[in-house]
C-alpha positions in Angstrom: -81.5 25.4 -262.0 -85.1 24.6 -263.2 -87.4 27.7 -263.3 -90.0 28.2 -260.7 -92.7 28.6 -263.4 -92.0 25.0 -264.5 -92.2 23.8 -261.0 -95.5 25.6 -260.4 -97.0 24.2 -263.6 -95.9 20.7 -262.5 -97.4 20.7 -259.1 -100.6 22.4 -260.4 -101.0 19.6 -262.9 -100.3 17.0 -260.2 -102.9 18.5 -257.9 -105.5 18.5 -260.7 -104.8 14.8 -261.2 -104.5 13.6 -257.6 -106.6 16.3 -255.6 -103.6 16.5 -253.3 -102.0 19.8 -252.2 -98.3 20.2 -252.8 -95.5 22.6 -251.8 -91.9 22.7 -252.9 -89.5 24.3 -250.4 -85.7 24.9 -250.4 -83.5 23.3 -247.8 -83.9 26.3 -245.4 -87.7 25.9 -245.4 -88.4 28.8 -247.7 -91.4 28.2 -250.0 -90.5 28.0 -253.7 -93.9 27.2 -255.2 -97.1 25.7 -253.8 -100.7 24.9 -254.5 -101.9 25.9 -251.0 -100.7 27.5 -247.8 -98.6 25.0 -245.9 -97.0 27.4 -243.5 -97.5 25.1 -240.5 -94.9 22.6 -241.9 -92.1 25.2 -242.5 -90.4 24.5 -239.2 -90.1 20.8 -239.9 -88.4 21.3 -243.3 -84.9 22.2 -242.1 -84.9 19.4 -239.6 -86.0 16.9 -242.3 -83.4 18.2 -244.7 -80.7 17.6 -242.1 -81.8 14.0 -241.5 -80.7 10.9 -243.3 -84.2 10.0 -244.4 -85.3 10.4 -248.0 -89.0 10.6 -247.0 -90.9 11.1 -243.8 -94.4 11.7 -242.5 -94.5 14.7 -240.2 -97.5 16.6 -238.7 -100.0 15.3 -241.2 -97.7 15.9 -244.2 -95.5 13.7 -246.4 -91.9 15.0 -246.9 -89.7 13.9 -249.8 -86.2 15.0 -250.7 -85.3 16.0 -254.3 -81.6 15.9 -255.3 -79.6 17.7 -258.0 -76.4 15.7 -258.7 -76.5 14.1 -255.3 -77.0 17.5 -253.6 -80.3 18.2 -251.8 -82.0 20.8 -253.9 -85.7 20.8 -252.8 -88.1 19.3 -250.3 -91.5 18.3 -251.6 -94.4 18.4 -249.1 -97.6 16.6 -249.9 -100.7 17.0 -247.7 -102.2 13.9 -246.2 -101.3 10.8 -244.2 -101.4 7.1 -244.9 -100.2 4.8 -247.6 -102.2 6.5 -250.4 -100.8 9.9 -249.6 -97.3 8.5 -249.4 -97.6 6.8 -252.8 -99.0 10.0 -254.4 -96.2 12.0 -252.9 -93.6 9.5 -253.9 -94.8 9.6 -257.5 -94.8 13.4 -257.5 -91.3 13.5 -256.1 -90.2 11.1 -258.8 -91.7 13.3 -261.5 -90.0 16.5 -260.1 -86.7 14.7 -259.7 -86.8 13.7 -263.4 -87.6 17.2 -264.4 -84.6 18.5 -262.4 -82.3 15.9 -264.1 -83.7 16.6 -267.6 -83.4 20.4 -267.2 -79.8 20.0 -265.9 -78.9 17.7 -268.8 -80.4 20.2 -271.3 -78.3 23.0 -269.8 -75.2 20.8 -269.9 -75.9 19.9 -273.5 -76.5 23.6 -274.4 -73.2 24.6 -272.7 -71.4 21.7 -274.5 -72.7 22.7 -277.9 -71.8 26.4 -277.4 -68.2 25.5 -276.5 -68.1 23.0 -279.4 -69.2 25.7 -281.9 -66.7 28.2 -280.6 -63.8 25.7 -280.6 -63.3 25.9 -276.9 -62.9 22.2 -276.2 -59.9 19.9 -276.4 -60.4 16.8 -278.6 -60.4 14.5 -275.6 -63.0 16.6 -273.9 -65.3 16.6 -276.9 -65.5 12.8 -277.0 -65.7 12.3 -273.2 -68.4 14.9 -272.7 -70.3 13.5 -275.8 -70.3 10.1 -274.2 -71.5 11.5 -270.8 -74.3 13.4 -272.4 -75.3 10.5 -274.7 -74.6 12.4 -277.9 -73.5 10.4 -280.9 -70.2 11.4 -282.3 -70.1 9.9 -285.8 -73.4 10.9 -287.5 -73.7 13.5 -290.3 -74.6 17.0 -289.1 -74.6 20.5 -290.4 -75.0 23.9 -288.8 -77.7 26.5 -289.7 -77.7 30.1 -288.6 -80.8 32.2 -288.5 -80.1 35.9 -288.5 -82.2 37.5 -285.8 -82.4 41.3 -286.6 -84.3 41.9 -283.4 -81.6 40.4 -281.3 -82.6 38.8 -278.0 -85.8 41.0 -278.0 -87.1 38.8 -280.8 -88.6 35.3 -280.4 -86.5 33.6 -283.1 -84.8 31.3 -280.5 -88.2 30.2 -279.1 -89.6 29.7 -282.5 -86.6 27.6 -283.6 -86.8 25.5 -280.5 -90.5 25.0 -281.2 -89.8 23.9 -284.7 -87.0 21.5 -283.8 -88.5 20.5 -280.4 -89.7 17.1 -281.6 -86.2 15.9 -282.3 -83.9 15.5 -279.3 -81.0 14.9 -281.7 -81.0 18.5 -283.0 -79.5 21.3 -280.9 -80.8 24.9 -280.9 -78.8 27.6 -279.2 -77.2 31.0 -279.5 -73.7 32.4 -278.9 -74.5 36.0 -279.5 -77.6 38.2 -279.5 -78.0 38.4 -283.3 -78.0 34.8 -284.5 -79.8 31.6 -283.6 -77.8 28.4 -284.3 -79.1 25.0 -285.1 -76.9 21.9 -285.2 -79.0 19.6 -287.4 -78.5 15.8 -287.5 -79.0 14.4 -291.0 -79.8 11.0 -292.6 -76.9 9.0 -294.1 -78.2 9.5 -297.7 -79.2 12.7 -299.6 -77.6 14.8 -296.9 -77.1 17.9 -298.9 -80.7 17.7 -300.3 -82.1 17.2 -296.8 -80.1 20.2 -295.5 -81.5 22.4 -298.3 -85.0 21.1 -297.6 -84.6 21.8 -293.8 -83.4 25.4 -294.4 -86.3 26.1 -296.7 -88.9 24.6 -294.4 -87.5 26.4 -291.4 -87.5 29.8 -293.2 -91.1 29.2 -294.4 -92.1 28.4 -290.8 -90.4 31.6 -289.5 -92.2 33.7 -292.1 -95.5 32.2 -291.2 -94.8 33.2 -287.6 -94.3 36.8 -288.6 -90.5 37.0 -289.3 -89.8 39.3 -292.2 -86.2 40.4 -292.1 -83.1 38.3 -291.7 -82.0 35.2 -293.6 -80.8 31.6 -293.1 -77.3 30.3 -293.9 -75.8 26.9 -293.5 -72.4 25.2 -293.7 -71.4 21.9 -295.3 -72.3 18.5 -293.9 -69.7 17.0 -291.5 -69.4 13.4 -290.3 -67.6 13.8 -286.9 -68.8 15.9 -284.0 -65.3 17.4 -283.7 -65.9 19.1 -287.1 -69.1 20.9 -286.0 -67.2 24.1 -285.4 -66.0 24.1 -289.1 -69.6 23.8 -290.3 -70.5 26.7 -288.0 -67.7 28.9 -289.3 -68.8 28.1 -292.9 -72.4 29.1 -292.0 -71.1 32.3 -290.5 -69.1 33.1 -293.7 -72.2 32.2 -295.8 -74.2 34.7 -293.8 -71.7 37.5 -294.2 -70.8 36.8 -297.8 -74.5 36.4 -298.7 -75.1 40.0 -297.6 -72.4 41.3 -299.9 -72.9 39.3 -303.1 -76.3 37.6 -302.8 -78.3 40.2 -300.9 -81.5 39.1 -302.8 -81.4 35.6 -301.3 -83.1 34.7 -298.1 -81.3 31.3 -297.9 -77.7 30.9 -298.7 -75.4 27.8 -298.5 -71.6 27.9 -298.0 -71.3 25.6 -301.1 -73.0 28.3 -303.2 -70.6 31.2 -302.4 -68.2 30.4 -305.2 -65.5 33.0 -305.7 -67.3 35.3 -303.3 -65.8 33.4 -300.3 -62.3 33.9 -301.7 -62.8 37.7 -302.2 -64.2 37.9 -298.7 -60.9 36.8 -297.2 -58.8 39.3 -299.0 -57.3 42.2 -297.1 -58.6 45.6 -298.1 -55.2 47.0 -299.1 -54.7 44.1 -301.6 -58.2 44.8 -303.0 -57.4 48.5 -303.6 -54.1 47.5 -305.2 -55.9 45.1 -307.6 -58.4 47.8 -308.7 -55.7 50.4 -309.1 -53.6 48.1 -311.2 -56.4 47.0 -313.5 -58.3 50.3 -313.9 -55.8 53.0 -312.9 -57.6 55.8 -311.1 -61.1 54.6 -312.1 -63.5 52.1 -310.5 -65.5 49.6 -312.5 -68.7 50.7 -310.7 -68.4 54.3 -311.9 -70.0 53.6 -315.3 -73.4 54.9 -316.1 -76.5 52.8 -315.4 -76.9 51.8 -319.0 -73.4 50.5 -319.3 -73.5 48.6 -316.0 -76.9 47.0 -317.0 -75.4 45.9 -320.3 -72.3 44.4 -318.5 -74.4 42.4 -315.9 -76.8 41.2 -318.6 -73.8 40.1 -320.8 -72.4 38.1 -317.8 -75.8 36.7 -317.1 -76.0 35.3 -320.6 -72.5 33.7 -320.5 -71.0 36.3 -322.9 -73.5 35.5 -325.6 -73.9 38.6 -327.7 -77.1 37.6 -329.6 -79.0 36.5 -326.5 -77.9 39.6 -324.5 -79.0 42.0 -327.3 -82.3 40.2 -327.6 -83.0 40.5 -323.8 -82.0 44.1 -323.8 -84.2 44.8 -326.8 -81.4 46.4 -328.7 -79.7 45.7 -332.1 -76.7 43.4 -332.0 -74.5 46.2 -333.5 -75.6 48.5 -330.6 -74.4 46.0 -328.1 -71.1 45.5 -330.0 -70.7 49.3 -330.0 -71.2 49.5 -326.2 -68.6 46.7 -325.7 -66.1 48.4 -328.0 -66.6 51.7 -326.1 -66.0 49.8 -322.8 -62.9 48.2 -324.2 -61.5 51.6 -325.1 -62.0 53.1 -321.6 -60.8 50.1 -319.6 -58.6 48.1 -321.9 -60.7 45.0 -321.3 -62.8 43.2 -324.0 -65.6 41.4 -322.3 -66.0 39.1 -325.3 -62.6 37.6 -324.3 -63.0 35.2 -321.5 -60.0 36.2 -319.5 -60.9 39.9 -319.7 -64.5 39.1 -318.7 -63.3 37.2 -315.7 -61.1 40.1 -314.6 -63.9 42.5 -315.0 -66.4 40.3 -313.1 -63.9 39.8 -310.2 -63.3 43.6 -310.1 -67.0 44.3 -309.8 -67.2 41.9 -306.9 -64.1 43.3 -305.2 -65.5 46.8 -305.4 -68.8 45.6 -303.9 -66.9 43.9 -301.1 -64.8 47.0 -300.4 -67.9 49.2 -300.2 -69.5 46.7 -297.8 -66.5 46.5 -295.6 -66.2 50.3 -295.4 -69.8 50.6 -294.1 -69.3 48.1 -291.3 -67.4 48.0 -288.1 -65.0 45.3 -289.1 
């Protein structure tokens, strides 16, 4: 149902334009909103509501019926008699009727999109409801998620609706209290580039509006509306995996997760078994800060000894000594590609295990 505040703002605006007083009442004659006291016409509302007439002049007032899906929802009362008052009242009733329809359609679309995201619809229902709600089914779309640390107490949902409000083809909603979801329609060309641009511009807008914590994640582009839930699941995974392996990033795409998304789907017992088999009773994150710094810098420079020693401001032989020492303690030579891959995965697995142990999963 449309909010009373919207109805009040509407009739206030109509009064300012027409200089006519208005009142909206329910079918029982109870005042909903008004611009002036019209208590004298209350008794006639119930009688008018029960009649077959759509409009009627009674006791110096113009009465009009406003329907919601063929059910009488409101009675609009406009002060005055004569043809001019009737035309003004008719226009006002038309405006409010359209507001009721638009608001209902918005709620219907929001409900449809939520069920679509959560995979709660049969395939036949997706296409039939899309047609009814005038939503195109075969255009490229992708799902963005904005993490809202403040939950429903924050204004992220309102800000996102403001940002995307000019495009009726985009949908902004939420399915839980921590995340705002945007189903974004994209152009036929440069879709991935446009998605990246949208995410960056949205995040910049949110930061300008005072948002400091949180992040934006998005899934891959899909072509059919039935696949929206897949893009949503990808965005959810990007948000979660990003916290583990890319915690320095404010914007993360599913396509950028790499091996992180595979590790994220491993059961913890399997992870523990892997670490135990590779390192025995040790853990690859138990090395001192100097050794770990050397390892990460070596990976960062694609196993290039000369470039790594240069960036660490150490002699090449010093770096070789550290790598030899690491090989003796772990049995893995990071200068050998396969051993380096094993060690890199092990570091990520340990990071994933620690994250999972500190959450409620």
